[in-house]
N, C-alpha and C positions, 0 to 999 in steps of 0.2 A: 754427245757431250751434254754436260749439265746445262740446262736452259733457264737457270734462275736469273731474275732481273738483277738481284744483288744478293750477296752472301754476307751474313753478319760476321764481323771480325771480332772474335772474343777479346775481352779485356780492353777494348778501345775506350769505352766510357770510364772504366776504372783507371786506365793509364792517364787519361786526360785529367781526371780528378786528382791523381797523384801529382801530376805536373803542377796543377793549381796549388795544391797543398804545400809542395816543396817551395814554390815561388812565394808563398805567403809565410815564410819562416820568420825567425827572429832576427834582430840586429839590423844591419844596414839594408838588407833586402826586404825588410818588413814595411808594408804600406803605412803611411802616416795615419794618425787617428782621424776618423771620419772621412777617409779617402773614398772616392768613387773608383772602385777596382773594376777594370774592364779586361776581358780576355780577348786577345788578338790571335786568331788562328792563321797561319801562313805556311805556304809551300816551303819545304825543307831547303830548297836552293837559295832561299833568302836568309838562311841562318847566319852566315858571317856578317851580313849587314844589320839584321834586325836585333841580334843579341846586343850589339854595341849601341844601336840606336835606342832601344828600349831602356838600357841602363842609363844613357845620357838623358833621355826624356824624364825618367823617374827621378833622377837627381836634380833636375831643373825646377821641380816644384810647381809645375803648371797647374793652374786652378780653373775651375768652372766659373761661370758668371755668378754663381751663388757662393763663391769663396771656398769650395771644396777641392782639395788636391786630387789630381788624377794619377792613378797608379796602374801601369800596364803589366799584365801577365801574358807572356808569350807561350803559345802552344804551336809547335811545329808539326804539321801533318801534310802529307801529300793530298792533292785535291780529291782523288777518288776515295781515299780513306776518310777524309773529312766529310764527304757527302754521305757515306754510309753511317758514320758516327752521328751526324745530325739527324738523318732520316730515322734512325732506330731509336735514339735516346730522346730526341726533341730538344736537347740542350743546344743553344746557339751562342757563338761568341758575339761580342759587340761589333767586331770588325773582322772580315775574312779576306785574305789575300790569296786566292787561287792563281793558277797560271793564266787562266783566260775566263771570260764571261760565260763560256759554254757550260762550265761547271755549276755556276749559279742557276743556269737554265735547267740543268739536269736535276738539281735539287728541287726546283720549282715543279718539274714534272712528277716528282714524288709527293707533291702536295705542300711544299714549303717555299713560297716565293719571297722570303724575307730579305734576300740579298740581290734582288734584281733591279731595284729602283735607283740606287745612289752608289755608283761605282766610279772611281777615278784611278787611272793608271799612275803608279808611283815609281816605277822603274821598268826597264825593258831588257830583254836578253834573247838573242836568236838561239834556236836549237841547232846544235852543231854535232859533228862527229869528232870527238876528242881523240887524239892519237899522239903517241910518243913521237917526238920530233925525228929521231933517226928512222923510225918506221915510215913516217910520212915522206921523208926525203928519199927513202929507198923506192917509193912508189912514184917518184917524180915531182912531189910537192916541193915548193909552191908553183913551179913552172907549169905543172900539169894539173888540170882541174880534176877533182874526184867527186863522185856522186853516190847517192844512196844505193843504187843497183851495183855500182862498181865494188863497193865495200862488201856488200852481201855476197857477191860472186867470189871475191877473193877469199872471204872467210869460209865459203862452202867448198872451195876447190883447192886442196893442198898443193896440187901440181902448179897451178897458176900462182899461188902464193909463193912457192919455192922459187919460181922463175923470177918474179919481180923483187922479192926480198933477198934473194941470194942465199936463203937458208940460214941466215944469221940470227933470226928471231924466233926460232922454233919451227916445228913441222906444220903448224897451222896458225892462222890469224884468229886469236880468241877475241870474240866480240861480245859486248854486253849492253844491255839497256835496262831501264826500270820496268817493273811489272805494270802493264797497261791498265789493269783493273784497280790499281792503287795510285798510280802516278800520272799526272798530266803529261810529263815528258815522255813516259812510256806510251801513252795513248797517241800522242803527237808523232812519235816515231813510226807507228804503224800507219797512220794516215799519210805521213810523208812518203812512205814507200808506195802507198796506193797512188798518191799524186804523181810520183815519178813514173810508175808503171803506166799511168793513163796519159802522161805528158800534159797534165792540166795544172793551171795556176789557180783557177777559180775553185771554190769549195766542191769537193766530190760528193756525190749523192750515194744513197744506199744501193741504187742500181749499178753505179760505177764499181762499188766495192764487191758486188756479186759477179763481176765479169771474170771469165776463166783466166785471162791473162793476168789480171790483178791478183787473183787467188794464187796463181803459180808464182808470181813475183814475191808476194808476202811469204809464201811457204818456203821459197828458196832463201829469203833473208832470214827468216826465223830458224831455219834448219842450221844456220851458221852460228846462232847465239849460244854462248857457253853458259851464261849466268844472267839471271834477272834479279836486280836489286829491288828492295822494297821501297827505297826512297833515293832521290836525286843526290842529296848531299853525301849519303853513304856510298853511292856509286863512285863519285869523284874521290872521296877519301880512300876507299879501298883500292882504286886504280893506282893512286899515288903511293900508297904504302906497300903494295904487293908487287908492283913493277911490271915490266914488259911480259914476263913469262906468264903472269896471271891474266892480264887483259892487254891486248895490243891496241884495241880501239873500243870506245864506248860512246853511246849517244847521251848527251847531256846539254845543259845550257852553256852558252859561252862563258857566263859568269863563273860557273862551277869549274870549267876547264881552266880558266885563268887563275882562280883562287887556289886550286890544287896543282897548278901546272908548273910552278917554279921548282927548280931542282936540276939535277944532272943525271939523266937527260930531262928535258922539259916535256910537258904535255901541251900540244898546240891545238887550236880549234880549226877544223876543216869545214868550210861552207859548201855544202853540196851544190853542184852546178844546176841541178834540176830546180832548186829552190828549197825553202824551208819555212818553218813557222817562227814567229817572234812572240815570246811571252810578254804580255803587257802588264802582268801582275796588278790587276785592278784591286784596289782597296774598297771593299763593298760593305756599306753600312747595314747593320741589322735594323730593318724598319719596324720590327715588332718589339724592339727594346723600348724602355721608358725614355722620357725626354732627357733626363739628366745623363743617362748612359749614352744616348746618341750624341749629346753635346761633348761628352768626354772623348768618345770615339773620333768625332770630327777634329777635336783639338790634336789628338795624336796623329791623325791623317795629315792635317795641316803641317805638323812638325816634319813628317816624312817628306813632304813636298818642299820644305824650306831648304835654303842653301847648305846649311850645316849637315843635315841628314843626307842630302843629295851627294855631297862630297864623300860621306861615309859609304854611300852606295857605290860610287865610282871606285873607291879604294878596295871594295869587295868584288870588283869585276863587273858590276852592273852598268848599263847605259843610263845615265841620268835623263829624266824627263823635263828638268828645269832648264830653261834657256840661259840662266845665269851660271850654270855649271857645265861648261863644254867638256866633252870627252877628252881624256888624256891618260897618262900612265895610271894603272897597268894596261889600259886598253890601247896598246900601240904595237908597232910592227915587231919590236923586240920579243914580244910574247906570241907572235904569230897572228895577232888580231888585225883584221881589215875592217875599218869602220865604213867602208863603202859596200860591204856585204851585210846582209844578203841582197843581191840584185833582184831576186825574185822571191816574193813573200806569198805563200799559199793563203787562200781564203779560209777563214775560220770554219771548222766543221760544225754541222748541226748535232743536236743531241742524238737523233736517230742514226746519224753516220757513226757517232762514237759507239753506240750499242752494236751496230752492224760490224764494225771492225773488231770489236771485242769478241764477237761470236766467231768471226773468221779466224782470229788469232788462236782461239782454243782448239780449232781443228788444224791450223797451219803450223803451230809450234812443234818442235821436235818431240816425239813421244819419249817417255822416260821408262827405262828399265831399271827398277829400283830394288835393291836388297836392303832390308831393314833388320839390323841386329839389335836385339833387346835383351839386356841383362835381366835374368829372372832368378838370380841367386838369392839365398836366404836373407841377405841384408836389404833386399828390395821389398820385404813384407810391409803390409799396411798401406798408409797413404802414398808412399813412394810408388808402389806398384799400381795403385788405383789411378793416380794422376798420370803416370806414364802411359797406362792403357788408354785413358781418355784422350790424351794428346795425340797418340798414334791413331786412334780412331778418327779424330777430327781431321788429321792429315789425309787419311785414306778417303774420307768423304769429299775432300777437295781435289783429289787426283782426277785426271782425265779418263774418260772411258777407254781410250786406246792405250793408256799406260799399262805396264805390267809390274807385278810386285812379287818378291820372294821375302818371306819373313823367317828369320832364324832366331830362335830364343837360345840363350846360352846360360847354363848354370854349371853343374859338374861336367857336362859335355854339351856341345852345341847340338840342337835338333831342329829339323826343318818343320815349321808350322804351316806355311803356305809356300808352294813352289811355282814360280813363273805364271801366276794367275792374271789373266786379263781383268782389269779393274771393273770395267763396265758390266760384264756378265757375272762377276763374282764379288761385287762390293759387299753384299750382305754376308756372304760366307767368310770373307776376309775379316770383317768386323767381328763376326761371331768367334773366329779363331783368336783374335786379339783379346776379346772379353774372357776367353778361357785360360789365359796365361796365369800361372800360379808361381809364386816365389818360393824357392827352396834350393838347397845345395850350395856348391862352391862356385868359382868363377873361372871359366875357361875362355878368357877374352881372346888370346892370340889364336887359338884354334878356330874360334868363331870368325875372326877376320879372314883367316885363310879359307874357310868354307864359303863365306860370303863372296870372296874374290873368285873362287872356283865357279860359283853359281853364275856370276856375271860373265865369266869366260864362256860358259856353256849356253847362255841365253841371250847375250848381247849381239849387236850388229852395228855396222856403220850408220844405219838409218835411225838409231835411237841414241838418247843420252844415257850413258851408264852412270849410276849413282849409288852410293852406299851411305846409310845412316848408322852410326854406331853409338848406342847409349849404354853407359856403364857407370855403376856407382862404387866400384872398388878395384883393387889391384888384382891382376891375374894370379890365381893360386892353384890352378888345376889343369893348365894346358900341358899335353904330353907330346904333341906332334910338332909344335912350332914355338919359337921364341920371338921376342920383338927385336928384330935385326934388319939389316938391309934387304935380306931375301924376302921377309914378310912385307916390307914397304913396297918393294918392287912388285910383288904379287898383288898388293892392294891397288896400286896405281896403274897396273896393266889395263889394256883395253880402254884407255883414256877415261878411266873411272874417276869421278869426283866424289870425295869422301867428306861427309859432314860428321863431326863428332860432338858428343855431349858428355861432359863430366857431371854426373848427376849426384850432387852432394859432396861434402867435404872429404870423403874417403876415396874419391875416384883418382885415377892416375892421370892427373891433369897434364903433366909434361908429355907423356906418351901420346895422349889423345890430341894434344895441340900439335905435336910434331906430325902425326899422321895426317891431320887435316891440312896442315900447311904444305906438306909434300904432295898432296893429292888435289891441289887447287880448290879445296873446300874451306869451310869455316868451322871454327872451334867455339863451343858455347859452354859457359859455366851455368849449369842448371840446378834448380831446386824445385820443391813441390809447388812453389808459388808461381814460378815463371816458365815451367816446362811447356805449358800450352802456348805461350807467346813464342817460345823458341821454335816449336813445330810450325807455328803460323809463319814465321819468317822463312823457314826452310821451304814451306809450301810455296811461298812467293818465288823463291830462288829456282824452284823446279817448274814454275809456270802453273801452279795450282789455281783452282777456280776460287779466287778470293777477290774481294773488292766489287766494283761495279761491273755490270755485264749481265749476259743472259745465261 
């Protein structure tokens, strides 16, 4: 597997700058003249709270001791992604709110100790297994306790799942969590499985993680995961929007489960009986910032700890840290919340343990059998083709050594460029093949989807995740063997294939590509030359690619 300590995420610095620029727009959102503008970077699970809290703070006109108004710009990034962005760019926010202090320690290990000295918890939330209420009840909840290893076993064993669920929620339990190289919640998920396998409550060591029984338990759990989200808030939102058929269970913070859990049916938090982690969400001051910036950051942090902001935190599903704001709705039994849980809280992992579990995950996660369909018709000439090639190459560079890939280019007819190639031994040849793609001819999209589906049928197995990526910039105008109908959709989604589609440019068949992705448990993206690299980056995370922190 790739042994890089961390992998640069393209566009992070650019996207952060774009966020800052948008937030400094005109009108009511514009900072007052002579304001001290501070950037606050926070975990995405805090989005529902902080977006409202920042707006209220900015409207309040808080001033420094020197009489300058303070204006906050919010930048939402998962902890692993933020570590990489700061380590690579050197740009630091005035205040950083990761999930846990271990992320500040990880950044310090990379040579930047700016966030280690002054950290205060502003809200708490335990890591839970979010599950649709009828699914949980079919498994005996709330009378029966469920754990990390139980859920992993049910997701990995369709026969056990059918027995307990009665077959009413699909033929398998689709499980998801965030990418552990990008997300604190994702990394904590892996460590929690290690803790459960070791039956330990104190922090696990690198030696613990390397034990065969632990590696087997993590492998069994990860083999059951259908999808890795790039951030916690997106995981909760996607689960809510796409329903039981897309994800039956997902690991996230209690606050995210509560915030996105209302509806019919509800999503409820399951507290694993082995124990779990509790995110303290420390607000860490940048000690390298100038005095005025530090004062402004403290003023905002003090506001977050005040009663008004703590009430907002509670309304967003977070557990307040202020004694003046006791927990109440929506943190109550009607939403499946048990404030007496977790009874067992795991010890915080060390930085070395996080690196060790990242390395274990890259070998434990289910290998991917990928078919990549790339439109090479004449309309792809120029920058379109160049950027699509570059993004696909970046994707291949982040694939695991044991993954396999088939590449089918399609123009007047589909043609196989690479067939069922192991990535580890053939990475350079695969990249060379992508670099050789040339745009010309018509667009045989339907025939390409069919050929890609046939390739998966011939090369897939129950031991791998079958996936297809379809990038097209135009309407089908040259397929002779297939049409877009139910038969083609059935062919595409056979073999439990997940299909991700990209409508590349304004002339693409957006409705068709969106329907295909939706029916095949995948995601649909609107792409252009500017964002195509970021789209492939997100898809890489979904497949468990080597992105973010880790070796």
